[in-house]
N, C-alpha and C positions, 0 to 999 in steps of 0.2 A: 420848484419844490426840492428840498434836500433829499438826496438819495444816498443811503449808507453804502459805501463801496465794499468790494470783496476784501477779505483779510489779505494782508501782504503775503507774498509768496514765501513758502518755507525755505529754509536753507537746503543746500545740497545734502543728500542722504548721509554722507560721511563727515560733514562739517558740523560744527557746533552752531547753536543759534547765534545770530548777530549779537554784538556785544553792546547792549544799551548802557551798561555800567560806564563805559567810556564817555558817554554823552554827558554825564554829570561829574566826570573826573573820578577820583578815588572815592570809594564808599565812605572812608573816614571823613572826607571833607564835608559830608552832609551832617555831621554831628557825632560820629562814633560812639567821619569824618568824609595970544596969537600962536596955535599949535604948529609943530613942525610938519613937513610934508610926509606923504606916505613912503616915499623912497628913503627918507632919513630914518623913519621909524622902523623899517624892516618888515612891515606887514601891511596888509591892505584892508583897512576897516570897511565894513559894510559891502564886502564883495558880492557880486551878483549871484543869486541862487538860480540855477538853471531854469526852473519852472516859473520863475517870476518875471524874467526878462530884465533883471537888474534891480538892485536894492533901491536906487534912487527913484526908479519908476514906482516901486512899491510904496515908498514914502509919499510921493506925490499923489498916488491913487488914494491913499488913506486920507490925505488932507482934503482932496476933492470930495471924497465921500462924506467927511465930517462937516465940511462947509455946507454941502447940500443938505445933510441931515439936520443941521441947525436951522437952516431956512425952512425945511419941511416941518420941524418941530414947532416953529412959530406959527406957521400956517395951520397946522393941525391941532394946536393947543396941547401938544404932548400926548395926544390920544390916538393918532392915526398910525397906519402901518407904513413903513418906509419902503417905497416901491423899488429903491435902488438896492435894498438888502436882499441878496439872492436867497438867504435863509428864511426870509419872511419874518424876521424878529419884530416884535411890536415895540413901538416907541412908548416908553413908560415914563410918566412924570415922576420926578424924584420926590419921595415922601418927606414930610417935614422932619428935620433931624432931631427934633425934641420928642418925637413920638414913634420910635422904632417898635417893631413887634417884640414880644418877649424873647423869642429865639435870637433876635439880633442885638440884644442889649450889649453883649461883649464884643461886637464887631466894630471896626473902625467906621466912622460915619460914611465915608466914601463908598464902602462896600455894602451898605444897607439899601434895601429897596430894589436892587437890580438895575439901577440906572447905568452904571458903568458897564455891566454885562451887555446891556442893550446898545450903548454907544460903540462898543467894540464889535457889535454885530454877531455875538456868540449865538450859536443855534443849539437847541431850540430856545425860545424865550424862557427866562429863568422860572417864571411862574408855572410853566408846563413841563419843566425838566424833572428828573428824578433826584436832583441834588439840592441840598441846603447847606449853606456855609455855617460852620461852628468854630468856636475856639476851644482847643483841647489843652488841659493843664500840662505844662512843660513841653508841649509840642507845637504850640501855635495854631494857626488856622488849618482847617481841613474840611472835607465834605462828608455829610451823612446822607443816607438814603431816605427819601420821602415816601418811597414805596419799595416793594421787592424788586430787585434788579437781577436779571439773568446774566449768566456768563457770556461774554462776548458782546453784550448790548452796547450800542453807541451811547455815550454819556454826554459829550459836548463836542462842538466843532467850532474852531476859531478861524475866521477868514484869513487867508494868507497875507492879505494886504495889512493885517493888523498884528503880524508877528515880526520879530526881529530875527535875522539869521546871518550866519557866516559859514563859509566852507569848513568842513572838518579838516584838521591839520595841526601841526605843532603850535601854530599861533592862534588857533580858533578861540581860545579863552580871551586873548587880548583883542582880537578883532570884534567879537561880539560885545565885550565890555566897552570898547570905544563907541560902537554903534549905540549902546544903551545911553552913554553919556551924551552923545550927539542929540538923540531925540529929547533929552532932558535939557538941552540948551547949553551944554558944557563942553562942546567940541566944535571943530570947524564944520562948515557946510558940506553936505554930501556932494554937491555939484562942483566943489572947489572954489566957489566965489568967496570974496573976502568976508570976514566976520564969523560969528558963531551961528550954528544951526538954530533956528527958532525953536522955542520950547513946544513940544507936542503936549498939549494940556491934558489929554486923556491918559497918556503914558505917565505923565507927571503925577496925576491923581492916583493912578494904580500903584505905582512904585511907592509912593508916599504912604499908602494904606496897607499894601500887601508885603512889601519888602522890609526886612529888619533895618533899623537905622544904622547899625554897625555890623561889620563882618562877624559871622557866627560859626564858620566852618573850622574844624580842627586844624586843617592844613595851614590856615592863615593866622589863626588866633593863638595857637599853641607855640610856646618857645621850645628850644631844643631839649630843655630839661623835662618839659611836659611830654614830649614825644618819646624820650628815653624811658620814661616811666612805663611805657607800653611793653617794654622788656623783650619782646620777641624780635630778634635781629632783622628778619625779613620785613616785618611791619615797620619797625623803626627806620630802616633804610629807605623803604618805599615812601614813607610819609615825609621824611626829610627831603628827599629828592623832589617830591611833588610840591612841597612848601617852597623850595628854592625856585622851581619853575613858575609857580603862581606869583611870587614876589617879583620875578623878572618880568612876567606878563604885566603886572601893575606898573612897572617902570616904563615898559613899552607904551602903555596907554597914556601915561603922563607925558611922555615925549611927543606923542602925536596930538593929544587934545589940549595940552597946556593946563589941564585940571590938576589940583593938588594931589599929591601921592596918596593921601589917606582916602580921598574920594575915588581914586582909580582902584585902590585896593578893595573898597566897598563894591565897585562895579564888577571886578573880577570874581569876588566871592559870590555875588549874585548869580553870575553866569555858572560858576562851578556847582552851586547848590540848587539851581532852578532850571537849568537848560536841558534839552533833550537832543539826542542824536537821531536823525532821520535820513535814510539813504538818498532821498530826492532833494532834501533841503540843506543838509549839513547840521550845524549846531543851531538850536532854535530856542528863543524865549517866547513863550506863548501865554498871554494873560489868561488867568483862571485855570488853564490846564496845569499850571505849576503849583496849584494849591492842593493837589492830591498828595497825601503822605505816603511814605514808603512801607511796603510789606514785602520783605525779601522772599524770593522763591529759589530753592535749591534746584540745580539742573535736573536732578532725578525727578522732582515733582513736575517740572516743565515737560520732561520727556514722557512721563506717564500720561499727562493730560493730552499731549500731542498724539500719543499712540491711540487714545480713545477717540480723539477728534482731530483728524488731519488738518482742519482749518483753525485749530487753536492758535491765537495770535502770537507772533514772535515777541512783540512788545505791545504795551497798552496803547501806544500812539502810532499813527500812520498818516501818510499823505493821502488825501481824498479829493475827488472831483464830484461835481453834480452834473445832471443832464440839462441844466438850465441854459438859456440862450447866451447868457453872458460868460459862460464857462468858468464860473466861480470855483476856486480851489480852497481846500480846507486843511487844517491841522486837526485831526480827529482823535478823540480819546475813547477807548472802549474799556469795559469792565473785564478784569482778568479772572474774576470768580463771582459766583452768586453772592448777593448781599441782601440781607433781610432789612426790612423797613426799620429805621432808627439806628442802624449800625453804621460805622464809619466805612466809607468807600475809599480804599487804598489801592495802590498799584505797585507793581514790582519795577524798580528802576534799573535793575540789573539781574541777569539770569543766574548769577553766582550766589552761593551762600556766603553771608557775611562772617560766618563762624569758622571758615576753613583755616587750617594752620599749615603754612608752607614748611615742608620738610627739607627739600632741596631747592636751590635757587636756579639750577639748570640741569639739562640732561648730562652734561659733562661731569658735574658734581655727583650725580646719581651713579653713573657707571663707575666712577672712581671709588665711591663708597662700597658698592657691591663687590668690586674686585678685591678690595682690602678685607672686607668682612667674610667673604665666601672662600677666599683662596683660589678662585678660578684663575686658570692660566691662559685661557683662550683670549684672543685679541678682542679688545673692546671697540676698536675702530669701526668695524662694520655695524656693530650694535648702536654705537653713538650716531652713525650716519642714518640708520633707520629711525631713531628717536627724533633727530633734528629735522628730518624731512617728512615726518608724519603730518597728516592733515591738521591735527590738533597739537602740534609740537609746542605751541604757546600756552596751552592749558596749564594751570598751576600744578606743580608736583606737591600736592597737599593732602593732608588728612582732613576729611570732611565729616560732619555729623550725619547720622542716618544709616549706620551699619557699614560693613566693609565694602559693600557694593558702591556706596557713595565715593569711596576712595579708589575706585577701580583704575583710574588713570595712573595714579602713583604706583599701584601694585602691578599693573600690566607692564609699565615701563621697567620695573625691577625684574619682572619675569623675562622680558626680552634680553636684559643684561645677563641673566643667569643661564638662558637656554643653551644647550649644546650646539656645536657647529652643525651637526647633522640635521638639526631641526630649524636652524636659522632661516633657510629659504622658505619655510612654511609660514613665516610671520605675515599676517595680513591685518587689515583694519576691519573691525566689527563694531556694530552699534552696542553701546552699553547703556541699558536703561538706568543703572545706578549713577553713572557719571553724567548722563544726559548728553553725551556726545560719543563719537567714535574713538576707540582705543585700539592699540596694537595687541595682537594675540597670536602666540605661536601655535601652529597646528600640531601640538604634541599628542601622541596617542593616549587614550584614556588610561591605560595601565601605568603611564608615567606622569600623567597630569597631576594627580593628587600629591605625589611626592614633590613635584616642582612647586606647586602652590603652597605646600607646607613650608618649604624652604624660604619662599618669598615672604611669608608672614613672619617667620622667625627672624629674618634679617630686618624686615621693616620694624618689628618690635624692638630689636636692639637699637635701631636708629632713634625711634621715638623715646625709648627709655633714656638714652643718652641726652636727647633734647630736654626732657623733663628734669634731668639731674642738673642741668646748667641753669635752671630757673629757681626763683624763690619758691618755698612751699605754698601750696594753695591755702593753707591755714593763715598765712600772713596776709593774703588778699582778702580773706573773709574778715580778719580783724580790721583791715583798712576800710572795708565797706561799712562795717558796723560803726567805726569811729567817725567817718565822714557823714554818715546818715544821722548820727546823734548830734554832731555839731551843727549840721544844717537845720535839724529840728529845733535845737536849742536857740539858734540865732533867730529863727522865725517866731519863736514863742517867748522871747526874752521879756522879762517883766518891765524893763525900762522902756520898752517900746522902740528902742533904737535898732536892735537886731544887727545882722551882719552888714558890713559895707558891701556894695555891689562887687568890688574887686575881690574881697574876701570870699564872698559866696561863689564867685566864678572859679577861684582857685580850688575851693572844696569840691565843686561839681566836676572839675577836671580830674582831681584825684579819685573821686568816686567812679567816674567813667573809666579811667585807666584800670582801676582795681577790678571792676566788673569785667572788662575786656580780658584781663590776664586770667581771671578765674574761669571764665567761659572757655577760653582757648585751652587751658590746662585740662579742663573737663573733657573736651573733645579728644585730646590725646589719651587721657586715661580710659575713656570709653573704647577707643580703638584697641588698646592693649587688652581690655577685658574680652572684646569680641574675638580678637586674634587668638586668645588662649582657649577658646571653646573647642570641644572635642572634634567637631566637623565644620570648621569655618569655611565659608564660601564667599567669593566675590566675583 
């Protein structure tokens, strides 16, 4: 019997939540956004996951399970329960493809009726789960609730023998992309014997139905001009660097598998936009778990939920075990929030807010700016050392939506740079409910704290005002949004019935997305300035 495990252990008190955003690569990548040997390729495709006893063993276990399942299906005429499936999933005969239910009309035929769900051994059986697959306009496939769902409720569990995984690391995108192509029969055998790995028919059916036929992530499909249109230097720089990394990953995969570069690019894009990071497993591709759409959650919201419920999950996904005799292991998905019947069931793929705007690229840049703007003559070296050695030194020095408290990390770092030498030894780490993680805070007496924080906000406002002055006016972004929306509508409703070419429509959608991003980010900065100018601002 399947037993839902305890929620994963929380992070250390002064540390931020683990960073699931890294498991999918940059947020922008989701839409904003005869092979050579392993030694020659520079990475190790399909490396062993600790809990599985080796990837090759996982592949063989999956094949044995499916061979026996097919024999069982014949004997039971597609109606019996598979005794080998620890989750107790029922074997369901696939319905005729010409008679899908009304709710399944827009789904790919392979995803109708729950047969693939059953073949993968996903628990619980689809018919008794709280999920139903739907197609959403402009967003693709996703899940809706067939009944009310509680926060933290187990949604589905995929057997570990039916996932693909690779260790987290600098080459994890390439490793997992190579593994994906191998199970699709487009790469060398896992055991090193001659020839290509045989096609895994179930993975082939699933990717053909659930994965896009061409790369769809901004980091891989946008050219440099598209990325430059995002305007914000930190975002442009990060996305260009990430794009270069992913293109290099595709070349690595091509060198190892011998597959065409465009096919390897597709596989890398699939990994970037559909994989999860899990402490026990590494980077994971899990069928059906990857169909949940994203609902971002700011760190402040996560921290507030965790304060009310110490067992609130760090991520929606976790490694799980059963108490069954065969020791089955699972990739488990939980609900991050209550969901009413008929509503979409989405999860947060990263604890950070997608709307944050980086103000400084590093603590060194911050202390230099503070010294120049404030005229402080005290040494910045001990202050920089405190900032670079803090528990959350890697947290972005950014303005975030949600009030000044949401930008507490940026403001507290500026506070440390400003504080007098006499108060420097009092700097300590404290939990910030607004930031969602620990920040540095000087132990300044209350009679001087108000003046110090006022100065911090004045300097921060100067920096933000300067950043806004370097950008195009928000009105230009509003004009761009109206223009692209009008052209997209006109193309869809053209009287000649021809409409926009697919390439022309894609260009317009990129322009529209970039303009909306610019407008939203400028709005975050403007809101910060308004809050900082209040009579009694707090953070």
